N, C-alpha and C positions, 0 to 999 in steps of 0.2 A: 600249591599252598606255600611252599618254601620260596618260590620266586616272588610271590606277593609280599611275604614278610621281608625279603631282601629289598624290594622296591620301597618299602616303608622305612628302610634303614634301621631295622632292629639290630641289636647287638648280636654278633655271631653266636655267642654262648646261648642266648635265648632261642635263636633259630635252631641250634643243635638240640637243645632240650625239647623243643616242640617236635622236631623231626623224630626223636626217639619215642616220644609219647604217642604221636600219631601213628608211627609204625607199629607199636604194640597194639593200639586200638584197632587198626585195620587188619593186622595179622589175625586177630581173633574174630574173624569175619564169618560169623555163623548165624543162622536163624532156625527156629523150630516151627514146623507146620505139620499139623495133624500128628503130633507126637513123634515126628521124625526130624532129625537134625540135618541141615544142609550147610555146606561150607562153600563160600564164594571166593575161589582163588583169583579171579580176574576182575573183580569189581566189588561193588557194595550192594547189599540187598535192598530192595524197595522197602521203605518204611523203617530201615535201620536208623539208629540215633544219629549217626554221622553221615548217612547217605545223602540227604538233601544238601548239607554243607559242602561235602566233597564234590558232588555233582555241580553245584552252583559255582564254586570256585573254578572248576575245570572248564565249564562252559563259558564263564566270564573270560578266562584266558583265551579261549578259542575266538570269542566275539571280539575281544580287544585286537587280536591279530587280524582277523578277516573282515570285520565289519567297521570298526572304528578307526583302524589304521589308515591314514591318508596315503601311506606308501603302498598299500595294496590296491592296485589299479581297478580290479574287478568290483571293488566295494562301491564305486561310483554309480553302478547300475542298481544298487539296492535302494528302493524307495521307502521300504518299511521293513523292520526286523523285530520280531517279538518271540519270546519263548516261554513255555510253561514246562518245567522239568526237562524232559528230553524231546519235546515237540517244538518245532520252530515254524513260525509263519513268516515267510519272506515274500515281499512284493518286489518283483524284479522288473526293471524297465531297461532291458538291454537285449542284445542279440542272443538267440537260443544257443549258438555255438559257444559264446562266452559263458553262458549259464552252465553248460556242460563242463567247461574247464573249471568253473568255480566249484561245482559239485565234486569233481575229481580232486581238487585241492583240499576241500573239506575232508574227503575220505582218506586222503594221504596224511592228514594231521596227526592221527593216532590210529594204530592198527586195531584197537579195540572198538572203534567207532565205525558205524555204517550209516551214512546219510542216504536217504532215498528222496526222490523227487516226485512230486505230484503236481501236475499242471491243472490250474483251475479256471483260467480265463477270467471272466468277470465274477465268478463265484466259486467257492471251494468249501469243503467240509473240513473243519479244524476243531479238534476235541469234540465237544457236544454242540457245536454251532455250525450253521450254514452262514458263511460270510459272503455277502454280495457287495461288490465295489462299483461305484460310479464316480467318474471324474467330471467335475464341472468347474470351469475357469481355473484349471490347474490345482483344484482342491479335491482331494480324494475323500469321498464320503462312503461310509460303510453302513450296511443294515444287517441285522442279525435275526436268525430264526433258530429254534431248537432242532438239533439233528440227533437222530437215534439210529444206530447201526441195526441191521436186521436181526442180529443175535443179542440185542440188548435184553438183559434179564431183569433189570430194575434193582439188582443187588449191587451195592457199592462196596461194602466190606463183608467178606465171607465170615460167617458166624464162628468158625474155628480159628480165625486169625487172632493175633495177639493185639488186642485193643481193649480199652476200658469197657466194662459191661455197664449198660444202662439199667437203672432200677425202676 
């Protein structure tokens, strides 16, 4: 977050004040579930007020370095890259050995991250979708179907979670 503010050329005093404020907020990193408190020493809790912002900025930094940076040679093999929170869909058009190097580089970016690789060929399950790809005249076309894991319960938000109650 601080690097982002520095790139925007904010005054160092403002960046320092933000650093102090965000440190206080992230230090108090707790949540309550089923009347029990949990502290998150190495990350932010899912659904926390700052979680989405912190994760988005962090992943944006990672993508800027690995995907958008023309100086990163492996990025030339990425045909498509999209993410939803911590799930990434990457269409790779390059050698498998270079893909393994790319995966290793992603995993070396930060010790708290662990990227995994799932090969899909012409179709892959991503989030709640089955995505099928077909290339025609150098245009990649996608079709979608709903995908449900075998353990799908139909429950999206647990009744005891901290969310607004519907009347």
